[in-house]
TORKEKOL-221730 format. One record per residue (C-alpha): residue number from 1; residue in one letter; x, y, z. Coordinates in Angstrom, 2 decimals, always signed. Layout:
residues N
@k->NUM r->A X->X Y->Y Z->Z
...
This chain:
residues 208
@k->1 r->M X->-44.14 Y->+119.68 Z->+50.08
@k->2 r->V X->-43.26 Y->+118.98 Z->+46.52
@k->3 r->R X->-42.28 Y->+122.45 Z->+45.63
@k->4 r->S X->-39.88 Y->+121.89 Z->+48.53
@k->5 r->R X->-38.47 Y->+118.97 Z->+46.65
@k->6 r->I X->-38.13 Y->+120.16 Z->+43.49
@k->7 r->S X->-36.19 Y->+123.21 Z->+44.57
@k->8 r->C X->-33.81 Y->+120.53 Z->+46.45
@k->9 r->F X->-33.29 Y->+118.53 Z->+43.08
@k->10 r->K X->-32.62 Y->+121.48 Z->+41.15
@k->11 r->R X->-30.14 Y->+122.42 Z->+43.60
@k->12 r->R X->-28.78 Y->+119.23 Z->+43.48
@k->13 r->L X->-28.49 Y->+119.41 Z->+39.93
@k->14 r->V X->-26.83 Y->+122.77 Z->+39.88
@k->15 r->F X->-24.20 Y->+121.09 Z->+42.19
@k->16 r->V X->-23.43 Y->+118.04 Z->+40.07
@k->17 r->C X->-23.73 Y->+119.77 Z->+36.66
@k->18 r->V X->-22.68 Y->+123.28 Z->+36.86
@k->19 r->V X->-20.03 Y->+123.50 Z->+39.84
@k->20 r->P X->-17.78 Y->+121.07 Z->+37.82
@k->21 r->L X->-18.00 Y->+123.18 Z->+34.68
@k->22 r->L X->-17.53 Y->+125.77 Z->+36.66
@k->23 r->F X->-14.13 Y->+124.48 Z->+38.41
@k->24 r->L X->-13.15 Y->+122.73 Z->+34.88
@k->25 r->G X->-12.87 Y->+126.66 Z->+33.35
@k->26 r->I X->-11.59 Y->+127.99 Z->+36.43
@k->27 r->C X->-8.54 Y->+125.50 Z->+36.49
@k->28 r->Q X->-7.99 Y->+125.85 Z->+32.76
@k->29 r->T X->-7.68 Y->+129.65 Z->+33.05
@k->30 r->Y X->-5.19 Y->+129.89 Z->+36.60
@k->31 r->V X->-3.91 Y->+126.82 Z->+36.93
@k->32 r->L X->-2.78 Y->+125.85 Z->+32.58
@k->33 r->G X->-2.66 Y->+129.16 Z->+31.79
@k->34 r->G X->-5.58 Y->+128.64 Z->+29.03
@k->35 r->L X->-5.78 Y->+126.27 Z->+26.03
@k->36 r->A X->-4.96 Y->+128.06 Z->+23.31
@k->37 r->K X->-7.51 Y->+127.13 Z->+20.38
@k->38 r->V X->-4.83 Y->+128.35 Z->+17.94
@k->39 r->E X->-2.15 Y->+127.21 Z->+16.27
@k->40 r->K X->+1.47 Y->+129.16 Z->+17.22
@k->41 r->T X->+2.44 Y->+131.85 Z->+14.39
@k->42 r->G X->+5.85 Y->+130.67 Z->+14.49
@k->43 r->Q X->+7.40 Y->+134.13 Z->+14.85
@k->44 r->I X->+9.96 Y->+133.96 Z->+17.53
@k->45 r->T X->+11.66 Y->+137.58 Z->+17.16
@k->46 r->S X->+10.72 Y->+140.44 Z->+19.03
@k->47 r->Y X->+11.08 Y->+143.64 Z->+17.53
@k->48 r->S X->+9.29 Y->+146.03 Z->+20.10
@k->49 r->A X->+10.51 Y->+147.12 Z->+22.95
@k->50 r->T X->+8.34 Y->+147.18 Z->+25.25
@k->51 r->G X->+6.98 Y->+143.83 Z->+24.35
@k->52 r->G X->+3.16 Y->+142.09 Z->+24.17
@k->53 r->E X->+3.68 Y->+141.33 Z->+20.59
@k->54 r->D X->+3.29 Y->+137.91 Z->+19.13
@k->55 r->G X->+7.33 Y->+137.33 Z->+18.82
@k->56 r->D X->+7.25 Y->+137.80 Z->+22.67
@k->57 r->L X->+4.58 Y->+136.03 Z->+24.21
@k->58 r->K X->+4.47 Y->+133.27 Z->+21.46
@k->59 r->K X->+1.02 Y->+132.34 Z->+22.36
@k->60 r->G X->-1.14 Y->+129.29 Z->+20.38
@k->61 r->V X->-0.81 Y->+125.53 Z->+20.39
@k->62 r->A X->+2.92 Y->+124.67 Z->+19.30
@k->63 r->W X->+2.97 Y->+122.79 Z->+16.15
@k->64 r->P X->+3.44 Y->+118.83 Z->+16.05
@k->65 r->N X->+7.42 Y->+118.15 Z->+14.72
@k->66 r->P X->+6.72 Y->+116.65 Z->+12.53
@k->67 r->R X->+3.47 Y->+118.55 Z->+11.53
@k->68 r->F X->+2.68 Y->+116.52 Z->+8.19
@k->69 r->T X->+3.34 Y->+112.86 Z->+7.69
@k->70 r->D X->+3.01 Y->+110.75 Z->+4.59
@k->71 r->N X->+0.35 Y->+107.96 Z->+4.77
@k->72 r->G X->+2.12 Y->+105.76 Z->+2.29
@k->73 r->N X->-0.96 Y->+105.68 Z->-0.37
@k->74 r->G X->-0.71 Y->+109.39 Z->-2.03
@k->75 r->T X->-2.15 Y->+111.32 Z->+1.37
@k->76 r->V X->-0.61 Y->+113.20 Z->+3.72
@k->77 r->R X->-2.14 Y->+113.97 Z->+7.46
@k->78 r->D X->-1.51 Y->+117.38 Z->+8.72
@k->79 r->R X->-1.36 Y->+116.30 Z->+12.52
@k->80 r->L X->-1.79 Y->+119.72 Z->+13.87
@k->81 r->T X->-5.47 Y->+120.32 Z->+12.21
@k->82 r->K X->-6.19 Y->+116.40 Z->+11.67
@k->83 r->L X->-6.76 Y->+116.87 Z->+8.07
@k->84 r->I X->-6.10 Y->+114.80 Z->+5.09
@k->85 r->W X->-4.32 Y->+116.92 Z->+2.18
@k->86 r->L X->-3.83 Y->+115.42 Z->-1.31
@k->87 r->K X->+0.03 Y->+114.53 Z->-1.71
@k->88 r->K X->+0.60 Y->+115.75 Z->-5.19
@k->89 r->A X->-0.24 Y->+119.10 Z->-3.99
@k->90 r->N X->-0.23 Y->+119.61 Z->-7.97
@k->91 r->A X->-2.44 Y->+116.91 Z->-9.56
@k->92 r->F X->-4.64 Y->+119.64 Z->-12.28
@k->93 r->G X->-2.70 Y->+122.10 Z->-13.55
@k->94 r->I X->-4.20 Y->+125.46 Z->-13.63
@k->95 r->R X->-8.11 Y->+125.59 Z->-13.00
@k->96 r->T X->-10.81 Y->+128.13 Z->-12.86
@k->97 r->W X->-13.57 Y->+127.61 Z->-9.80
@k->98 r->E X->-15.49 Y->+125.25 Z->-10.89
@k->99 r->Q X->-13.16 Y->+123.06 Z->-12.51
@k->100 r->A X->-11.40 Y->+122.69 Z->-9.43
@k->101 r->L X->-14.36 Y->+121.94 Z->-7.14
@k->102 r->S X->-15.00 Y->+119.59 Z->-10.02
@k->103 r->D X->-11.49 Y->+117.99 Z->-9.33
@k->104 r->A X->-11.44 Y->+117.50 Z->-5.73
@k->105 r->N X->-15.63 Y->+116.85 Z->-5.58
@k->106 r->T X->-14.56 Y->+113.89 Z->-8.28
@k->107 r->L X->-11.44 Y->+112.68 Z->-6.93
@k->108 r->S X->-10.70 Y->+108.74 Z->-5.49
@k->109 r->S X->-8.27 Y->+106.48 Z->-5.48
@k->110 r->G X->-6.65 Y->+105.37 Z->-8.04
@k->111 r->S X->-5.83 Y->+108.78 Z->-9.94
@k->112 r->A X->-3.32 Y->+111.35 Z->-9.09
@k->113 r->G X->-1.50 Y->+109.22 Z->-7.19
@k->114 r->L X->-3.99 Y->+107.77 Z->-4.52
@k->115 r->T X->-4.31 Y->+104.19 Z->-3.30
@k->116 r->D X->-6.42 Y->+105.24 Z->-0.24
@k->117 r->G X->-9.46 Y->+103.40 Z->-1.24
@k->118 r->S X->-11.56 Y->+106.38 Z->-1.20
@k->119 r->V X->-14.25 Y->+107.90 Z->-3.59
@k->120 r->A X->-15.52 Y->+110.13 Z->-5.59
@k->121 r->G X->-17.21 Y->+112.55 Z->-2.69
@k->122 r->D X->-14.36 Y->+112.13 Z->+0.08
@k->123 r->W X->-12.32 Y->+114.82 Z->-1.31
@k->124 r->R X->-13.30 Y->+118.75 Z->-1.51
@k->125 r->L X->-11.68 Y->+122.24 Z->-2.14
@k->126 r->P X->-10.21 Y->+123.56 Z->+1.03
@k->127 r->N X->-12.34 Y->+126.57 Z->+2.59
@k->128 r->V X->-9.98 Y->+129.54 Z->+2.68
@k->129 r->K X->-9.51 Y->+129.11 Z->+6.52
@k->130 r->E X->-8.18 Y->+125.47 Z->+5.77
@k->131 r->L X->-6.47 Y->+126.62 Z->+3.20
@k->132 r->Q X->-4.89 Y->+129.31 Z->+5.16
@k->133 r->S X->-3.93 Y->+126.86 Z->+8.11
@k->134 r->L X->-0.76 Y->+125.89 Z->+5.97
@k->135 r->I X->+1.29 Y->+129.27 Z->+5.72
@k->136 r->D X->+4.09 Y->+129.25 Z->+8.24
@k->137 r->F X->+3.88 Y->+132.95 Z->+8.46
@k->138 r->A X->+7.43 Y->+133.01 Z->+10.83
@k->139 r->Y X->+9.12 Y->+132.47 Z->+7.22
@k->140 r->F X->+6.68 Y->+134.22 Z->+5.60
@k->141 r->Q X->+7.31 Y->+132.12 Z->+2.49
@k->142 r->P X->+5.40 Y->+129.14 Z->+3.32
@k->143 r->A X->+6.16 Y->+125.40 Z->+3.11
@k->144 r->L X->+8.52 Y->+125.61 Z->-0.17
@k->145 r->S X->+12.13 Y->+125.53 Z->+0.34
@k->146 r->S X->+12.26 Y->+128.44 Z->-2.76
@k->147 r->A X->+10.42 Y->+130.42 Z->-4.97
@k->148 r->S X->+11.09 Y->+128.97 Z->-8.29
@k->149 r->G X->+8.00 Y->+127.07 Z->-8.72
@k->150 r->T X->+7.98 Y->+123.72 Z->-7.64
@k->151 r->S X->+9.40 Y->+122.32 Z->-4.70
@k->152 r->K X->+9.02 Y->+120.67 Z->-1.68
@k->153 r->W X->+7.78 Y->+121.12 Z->+1.89
@k->154 r->T X->+10.08 Y->+122.25 Z->+4.50
@k->155 r->N X->+8.31 Y->+119.65 Z->+6.76
@k->156 r->G X->+10.13 Y->+116.83 Z->+5.51
@k->157 r->D X->+9.29 Y->+115.15 Z->+1.97
@k->158 r->A X->+5.58 Y->+114.82 Z->+2.73
@k->159 r->F X->+4.07 Y->+116.74 Z->-0.46
@k->160 r->I X->+5.45 Y->+116.96 Z->-4.06
@k->161 r->V X->+5.32 Y->+119.43 Z->-6.79
@k->162 r->V X->+3.74 Y->+122.50 Z->-4.24
@k->163 r->Q X->+3.28 Y->+125.10 Z->-5.99
@k->164 r->S X->+5.26 Y->+128.67 Z->-5.36
@k->165 r->G X->+1.57 Y->+130.45 Z->-6.62
@k->166 r->A X->-2.24 Y->+130.87 Z->-5.87
@k->167 r->Y X->-4.52 Y->+128.04 Z->-4.70
@k->168 r->W X->-8.24 Y->+127.96 Z->-4.81
@k->169 r->S X->-10.22 Y->+127.55 Z->-1.47
@k->170 r->S X->-14.13 Y->+126.43 Z->-1.73
@k->171 r->T X->-15.03 Y->+130.17 Z->-0.47
@k->172 r->T X->-16.86 Y->+132.55 Z->-1.93
@k->173 r->Y X->-16.58 Y->+136.42 Z->-1.46
@k->174 r->S X->-19.44 Y->+137.50 Z->+0.07
@k->175 r->G X->-19.57 Y->+140.76 Z->-1.75
@k->176 r->T X->-19.93 Y->+139.07 Z->-4.58
@k->177 r->A X->-21.36 Y->+135.69 Z->-6.18
@k->178 r->A X->-18.69 Y->+135.64 Z->-8.98
@k->179 r->N X->-15.91 Y->+135.68 Z->-7.24
@k->180 r->A X->-13.90 Y->+133.20 Z->-4.34
@k->181 r->W X->-11.16 Y->+133.56 Z->-1.78
@k->182 r->F X->-7.33 Y->+132.40 Z->-2.81
@k->183 r->V X->-4.46 Y->+131.73 Z->-0.73
@k->184 r->N X->-1.02 Y->+132.41 Z->-2.44
@k->185 r->L X->+1.44 Y->+129.67 Z->-1.14
@k->186 r->F X->+4.50 Y->+131.64 Z->-1.79
@k->187 r->D X->+3.97 Y->+134.96 Z->-0.22
@k->188 r->G X->+0.44 Y->+134.35 Z->+2.42
@k->189 r->A X->-1.59 Y->+136.79 Z->+0.63
@k->190 r->V X->-5.42 Y->+135.96 Z->+0.60
@k->191 r->Y X->-7.69 Y->+137.92 Z->-1.58
@k->192 r->H X->-10.66 Y->+137.00 Z->-3.65
@k->193 r->V X->-11.02 Y->+137.25 Z->-7.39
@k->194 r->S X->-13.23 Y->+135.98 Z->-10.62
@k->195 r->L X->-14.38 Y->+132.66 Z->-10.86
@k->196 r->T X->-13.05 Y->+132.66 Z->-14.14
@k->197 r->S X->-9.46 Y->+132.64 Z->-13.22
@k->198 r->A X->-7.38 Y->+130.09 Z->-13.42
@k->199 r->Y X->-5.42 Y->+128.77 Z->-10.03
@k->200 r->F X->-3.40 Y->+125.72 Z->-8.84
@k->201 r->V X->-6.15 Y->+122.68 Z->-6.92
@k->202 r->W X->-5.69 Y->+120.90 Z->-3.66
@k->203 r->P X->-7.73 Y->+118.81 Z->-2.94
@k->204 r->V X->-8.59 Y->+117.74 Z->+0.87
@k->205 r->R X->-10.37 Y->+115.76 Z->+3.11
@k->206 r->A X->-11.29 Y->+114.94 Z->+6.56
@k->207 r->G X->-9.51 Y->+112.66 Z->+8.71
@k->208 r->R X->-10.54 Y->+108.88 Z->+9.56
């Protein structure tokens, strides 16, 4: 009798908890077409005679328009990733990796144009995925209105002094502890280099 009641309870639990989840998955896949978890690349031109490549399918989450909004306190919100970026994209100049980490970790309100009330420890160096998310692959020259050096973001004037060069990420290269990944904002290149090299710094923090 007791076993029968336990079995009945288990069946009810499966029906109440598992079945709705399965139904939700089916709806997502067949009704909504599957909800993408990554953004569109922006590529809209198809170069394949048979189709099936990115410019043909245009898969991914649509970018918000505008994607970046100026918070008016020295910070810019990325409405796609929900991250908060420092508005001034070159507040520290060329730095080694260790210096870049320190610059980001000690950044606080009252410096680099910030009036957001942030304190040391709120900001950090972005990881390589976060930094790469800024690249607009549709143009192969991300975020910049020119290749001359300092320039404006193409999505309006949210950022200032964006450099068409390499920016440090906080991600080290797994092959050696003496290398870290960087992202070049001129051509979108991602590669690793010695920690003693000198690149630009662009701090980020989580949205609130």
